[in-house]
N, C-alpha and C positions, 0 to 999 in steps of 0.2 A: 411576549417572551415572559415567563415566571421562574420561580425556583422551585426547590423541592417539595415545598408545600401545595402546588397548584393542584394536583391529585384529591388530595384530602380535602382542600377548598371546593372545587366542583362535587364532590359528594355530599357536602354540608349544605352548598346552596341548592342541589338537588332537592335535598330533606327537606330544608324550608320552603322551596316552591311547592312541593305535594301538600307539606302540612297546612300552608295558607288556601290552598284551593278547595277545600274540605268546606268551609261556611261560604254560605249559609245553607247549602244545600245536604249537608249531613247534620242531622241535629243533635249528634250524639258526641260525646269526646271519643277520637282515634288516636291512639297513640301511633306515632311514625318515627322509626326508629331506622340507624345506618347500622344493620347487620346481616348476616346471613339467615336463612328462613330458619326460625327454631325448629328442633328435633319434636317439640310438643305442639301442637296448635295451640295457641291463646284464645280464651274462652272470649275474652274483650275485643273490640274492633280494633285490627292492626295494621301495621302497611311496613313492610321492610324495603329499604333500598340497599341493595348487596351489587358490590363491586366484583364481578366474577370474572373478569379477565381485562388486561391490558396487552394490545398491539401495537405495532409501529404503524403510523398512518403510511399508506401504499402510496400516496400522490407527494407526501411533504417529506418524505423522510430523508431526502437529500437535498434539501432545498439550501442547506448552506455551504454545502461541499464545495471545494475543499476549504476547511478550516485552518490549514497552516500551508506556510509555503514552504520551498524546497529545503530550505536549513532550518525548521523547524519552528518558525516564528508564528506565532498567533494570528491570523488574520480576521476572522471571526469567532464570536463567541460560541462553541458549539453547541447546539441545541438539540435535544430529544423530540420530534411531533408525535402524539399518541393519539390513540383511539382509546375511549374507557368504555367497556359494556356492563351496564347494570341490569339486573333482575329483580323488577318490583313486583311483590307479591301481597297479596290482600287476604285476609282473615276477619271473620266473622260470622253470626250467627247464621245460618245455610238457609233456615227456614225464611229468614226473613230478606235472602239473598244481600246480605250486607257486605259480602265480599265481592261482589259483581257492581254494587253501586258506589263503593270505593274505588275500583277497577276504572269505571266510568268516568270519574272525577280525574283520575289520574291522566288518562287518554285526553280529554276535554283538555286539560290545561297543557300538558306539553305540545297539545298542536295549536293551540292559540298562542302560546308563548314558548316556542323550540328552543331561543336562546337567551341565555344567562345575561340580566341586565346588571350593570356595574353597581348599582343601589344591591341587588340581591347577594353580590359577591361580597360587597364590604359590610353586610350585616352578618353574613357567614363567616367573615375573618374575625368578628367579636369574641368567638369562642376562644378560651385562653390559649387552647392547644394548638392553634392555628394562627397565634401573634408573630407577625412577620412574614406572613404572604402578601405577594403583590401580585396575585392573579388580577384584580380589578384595573390595575394600571397596563394590564397587556391591549394591545390594538386589537386582539385576534379575539373575537366572542366566539365561546363554546355553545356548539348548537346540539340539541336531542334529537336523533332520527329513530322513529321504530324499524326494528328489525325482525325478519321473520325467521322462525322454526319451524319445522317440520318435526313431526311426531318423533322421528328417530334422534335429531338434534336435540329437542328438548329432555327425551329420555337422557341422553348421554350426560346432558347438564346437570340433570336431580340426580344422575347415579354417582355423580362426585361430592352430592352432601351426603356423606354417609347417615344413614337411620334418619334420615329427612323426609317426609311425606310431602307428596305433592302439593302444589296449594295453587289457586288460580295467581297466574302471573302475567305478566308483560315484559319484554326485553327492549332497553334502548341502546343506542350506541352515542356518546359524548364524542364529537368532533370540533375540533382539534385542542388537543393541550400540548402546548410546548413547555418543557424542563430545559432550563437553561444550565451552561455549567456554570463554575465560578471563578472561571481566569479570566482575564481581562485582555483583548486583544490590543496588538501596538499600532497606534495611530498613523492614519497613512500621511505620506509625506507632502509639504506644500507644493503645490505647481506654481512655478515662475513664469511658463507662460505654455501655452497650446500651441504646438503645429502640425497640421495635418498633410500629407503630401499624398496623391494618388500616383501609383506606378504602375504603367501596364504592363505586367509581366504575373503569368502564372507562376513563379517562382523557381530556383532550380531543382533539378532531378537527377538525384544520382543512382545509374544504374549496376556499374561495376566498379571495383577498386582493385587495380593491378598494380604491379611495380617492375623496374627495371633498375639499372647500377645506376647511381649517381651520376648525375653529369652528361649522360650517354643519350642519344637520338634514336635508340633502336626500340624494336617492338616490345612494348610490357609484356609482361608474363602474370601469370594468377599463380598464387601459392603463397607461402609465409614470405615476411618483410625483415629479411636482416638488416644491422647496422650500416651497408655499404649500399643499399639501396635507397631510392624514392620512391614516392607513390603518382601513379598516374589515374587521376579518378575520370571515368567516363560517364558521360551522361547529357543532358540540354540546358539548356538554360542558364549555364554556369558562369556566364558573364557579367559582371558588374562595376559599379564606381570602383568599390571595395569589395575584395573577395577574402576571407578568412575561412579556414578549415580549423573544426573543432573535432580531435581528437581525443576522445575520451573527455576528460575534465579540463583539457590545455586547449589554448587559440592559437593557431600559427597562421601567419600572415603568407598572402600567395603571392608570389611577385609576378607583376602586371604580364610581364614576358613569355609566364607559364601559361597565360588564362587564354582559353578559347571558349566559344560558347557551347562547345560538345566534349571538351577534353579540358585539364587543368593538373598541373604538376607541382605535386606540394613535398617539401624536404621536411623529412621525419627527423627531429631533435634528436640529437645523438644521445641525450641522457634520458630519453624514455624509457622505463623499463619493458622487459619482456611481458607477453600477456596479449588478451583479445580487447580490441580495442571499438568503439562505434566511431564513424567519419560522417560527419555534419558539412555542408557546404554553408557559411553564413555570409548575407550580403548586405552592406552598410548604406546608410542612405545618407547624404547631408542635408541636414533641416536645418533652416533659419538660420543659415551662414555657419553653423557648427559641424566641425568635421565628420565624416563618413563612418569613422571609426568608434564614434559615441553613441551610435545607431546602427545597430548589428538586429535590423527589423526583420529580415526576412530568412528563412533557413528552409534546407532541403531535408528530405527522407534520411534516414540513418542506414549506411551501410558497416559491414564489420570486416575488422582485417586481423591477421595474426601478426605480431612482433616477435620475431624468432630469434633467441640467443644463439650464440656459439660460443665452445668452450675455445678458451683463448691462449692456453699455456697448458704445458704436460700436467697429468694428473698424479698427485702426489697421495701418498698414504701416511699415516702416525699413529702410534699405538697398537703397533698390528701384534695378533695373538692367533697361536692356531691351536685348535685342539680337535678332539674326536667329531665336533658337529660341523666343522669347518673354519674358516677364516674370520675373524673381526679386526675391524681397523676402524680408523678414521678418516676418512676419503676427502682431501683439500681440492677443491675444483674452483677455477678461476673463470668468468664470464667476459664478455665482451661488453655486455650491457649491464647496467645498475640495477641491484633490487630491492624494493619497497621492504620495509620491515613486516609488512602484513601478506606478505604473497606466500603462496602453498609451492614450497619446493620442492619436489622427488627426484631422487637418484635412480635411474633407470640401468639395468647391467643386464647386458645378453653374450653369452658366452661367444666367442669371435671364432673359434674354429672348433665344434664338438666333433668328438670321433664318430667313425660309422658306426651305425647301427644305437647311438643313443642321442636321445632329444638334447639340444642346447639348454642348457640351465639359463634361468630368468630370473631376477630377480626386481624388487622396488622398495626403496629406503625414502622414508621422510624424514627432510630436515626439520631439526627443532626448531621451532618460531623464538626467534632471540629476546631476549628480557630486557635489553637496552638495545638502543641504536647501533645497529652496524658501523663498526669503525671503519672496513672496507667494504661498500656495497657490490664490490665486483664479485667478491670471495664467499665461498659458502663451503662447510665442512659439514659431511653426513657421514653419523656412524652406521658401519654395516655390520651386521652378526650372520653367523653359519652360513657363510660363502665356501661354496666348493673352489679350491684353488687353482685357477687358471686365468687366462685373459681375457678381457671383456671390452665390448664396444661399450661406449658409457655415453648417457644422455642426461642432462639435467632439463625436467619439465616445470615449466613455472606458469602458474595458473592455467595449466593444461596443455601449453605450447612447449613442445621436447625441443630441446638442442639441434642444432644441424650435424649431420652424419657427413664424412667425406666419403667419396666414392672412388674405386680404383679404376685401373685402365679395363678390366675384365666386365665391370659394371657390377662390382661386388662392394659391400660395406668394409671400410677399411681403417676408420677412427672415426673419432679420438678413443683411444684404448685404457685401461686400468688393468696393470700387470699384477694378480695377486697370487702368482705361483711363488711354491716356497723358496 
């Protein structure tokens, strides 16, 4: 692993490697520079080492993932694994084939010494602009591999070098260069004891999440779960020493009497806000004499259920005004479940008894996000504007789950209602 100077250090080390490979085979002075090919071909013998592309290493780009825990704590220092792509061009008197002689020395050297040695990297780091590089301390060695380019690819590469004539060249890939981040990870916790226990189980599997009236023994049903209902989880392998249900981020112990291998009954906490939740079954194991509650080692797949609110009191209005555009007012609704401050709350209004020949009016209004914690988490006030003055069925939708409506004896929706007539 290396710091931000790793890329420049590799380039300088490659320049040193190439320049030292020329003696004693080349009897004249050769300039070796780390720059792109010149627009005017030099008259003197010259080799340019040009880094034309940097790409993520396909096989190592995710070697340190995940770098953070679920709470954002850094577990491992992030590092980018990179491949460096070099274009090495050779110039000289063509009648004496100087460019080809130089190219032969470059290819021979990178074949004999394809990896950068620690000593060469340390010599490259002596440059004043590379002070602080730590590439020499990296356990990974950078290796050069020749790359193949057909005529079309070579043409595209040289066309990006505007007004630069083609020169005899070869391309190499340097693999792999790691550039580390600066953040320091949190040290791992010390291990007091190591306990391993083999459990002959394939783990719990949750197939469906149903519900029924709390405390009843009737057949469970599908659908939203209101305050007065309990969950019935159907699956396989659900029995264990300790069974805990995870509802969203909350853990709810399951009473032993409500656990069977194919079914378990979960009492939903009364203060669980409305919304959509994931349910998982966790199994605790007693290890090394410690209670099973400390080792919730096995967990099931996740299934979702909807926690449905009800409107718990008659709906009131305040600050009502009537105008040509309709009724404007503050609608006060009280629910039977508490609301979190970050939940999205909508008031849905549907005309209860529209006249024949006209479609019923429908409206949707968003409750403002509270600027401070709610003084009463069961109450919500929603401003409405431009509403036709009539009687409406009212629903409160919380995070996508609408409140329950009552049904009359003839099978039609009957309430709750809000009266906005004159």
